[in-house]
C-alpha positions in Angstrom: 0.0 0.0 0.0 1.5 3.4 -1.0 1.5 6.1 1.5 1.6 9.8 1.1 4.9 11.4 2.2 4.7 13.6 5.3 5.2 17.2 4.1 4.8 18.7 7.5 7.2 20.2 9.9 10.3 22.4 9.9 12.4 19.6 8.3 10.4 20.0 5.1 11.0 23.7 4.9 14.7 23.3 5.7 15.1 20.7 3.0 13.4 23.0 0.5 15.7 25.8 1.5 18.8 23.7 0.8 17.5 23.0 -2.7 16.1 26.4 -3.9 14.9 29.8 -3.0 11.5 29.5 -1.3 9.2 32.3 -2.3 6.6 33.2 0.3 3.4 35.2 0.0 3.0 38.9 0.6 0.8 41.1 2.8 -2.2 39.2 4.1 -3.8 42.3 5.5 -3.6 44.2 2.3 -5.1 41.4 0.4 -7.9 41.0 2.9 -8.7 44.8 2.7 -9.0 44.5 -1.1 -12.2 42.4 -0.5 -14.1 45.4 0.9 -15.4 43.5 3.8 -18.1 44.9 6.1 -18.1 45.4 9.8 -20.4 42.4 10.0 -17.7 40.3 8.4 -15.5 41.3 11.3 -18.3 40.6 13.8 -18.0 44.2 14.8 -14.2 44.0 15.5 -13.1 46.5 12.9 -9.5 45.7 11.7 -9.2 42.3 13.5 -8.1 40.3 10.5 -7.7 37.2 12.6 -11.4 36.9 13.2 -11.9 36.4 9.5 -10.4 33.0 9.8 -13.7 32.1 11.6 -16.2 34.5 10.1 -15.0 34.5 6.4 -12.8 31.5 5.9 -13.7 31.7 2.2 -12.0 35.1 1.9 -8.9 34.0 3.8 -8.7 30.9 1.6 -9.1 33.0 -1.6 -6.0 35.1 -0.5 -3.9 31.9 -0.1 -5.2 30.6 -3.4 -4.3 33.8 -5.1 -0.7 33.6 -3.9 -0.4 29.9 -4.9 -1.9 30.8 -8.3 1.0 33.1 -9.0 3.6 30.5 -8.0 4.6 31.1 -4.4 6.0 28.1 -2.6 4.8 29.1 0.8 1.8 30.9 2.4 1.7 32.3 6.0 -1.3 31.7 8.2 -3.6 34.6 9.0 -2.2 34.9 12.5 -0.1 38.1 12.4 -2.1 39.6 15.3 -3.1 36.3 17.0 -1.4 37.2 20.3 -2.6 38.3 23.7 -1.7 42.0 23.3 -3.5 42.5 20.0 -6.5 40.4 20.7 -7.0 41.9 24.2 -7.7 45.2 22.4 -10.7 43.5 20.9 -11.6 41.7 24.2 -11.1 38.3 22.6 -7.7 37.2 23.9 -9.3 34.0 25.1 -9.8 33.1 21.4 -6.1 33.0 20.4 -6.0 29.2 20.1 -9.3 29.0 18.2 -8.3 31.7 15.7 -4.8 30.3 15.2 -6.1 26.8 14.6 -8.7 28.0 12.1 -6.1 30.0 10.3 -3.7 27.1 10.1 -6.5 24.7 8.8 -7.4 27.2 6.1 -3.8 27.6 4.9 -3.2 23.9 5.1 -6.4 23.1 3.2 -5.5 25.5 0.4 -1.9 24.0 0.0 -1.8 21.1 -2.3 -5.0 22.0 -4.0 -3.2 22.3 -7.3 -0.9 19.5 -8.5 2.1 21.0 -7.0 3.9 18.9 -4.3 6.1 21.6 -2.9 3.5 24.0 -1.4 4.3 24.9 2.2 2.5 26.6 5.1 4.2 28.5 7.9 2.8 30.3 10.9 3.0 34.1 10.9 4.7 35.1 14.2 1.6 36.4 15.9 
């Protein structure tokens, strides 16, 4: 029985970096803003892009897909502000894990959608 190779973990990224230049995505926030989202999309938390991983996963996925479509090797999760200091400003610091996990799942689900084996996902240091 054939098994799918494990493409997860830092070793995969390190191996890719020894073989080629790894091109990552660009500004997640800028791409999200281009979707003209409403305050309702943010559940009233204006500017909290991390909440979109729960409220508008489709939009977050479309950003990852757009970057993969132009040939990047790696996308970053929508977690730049998924930290206590930032989320406390919105009174949702208790949702760090939930938002981080949702963002990781979205990014991971979008990688490998095309027939490219070398798509990677990294966490934004949030």
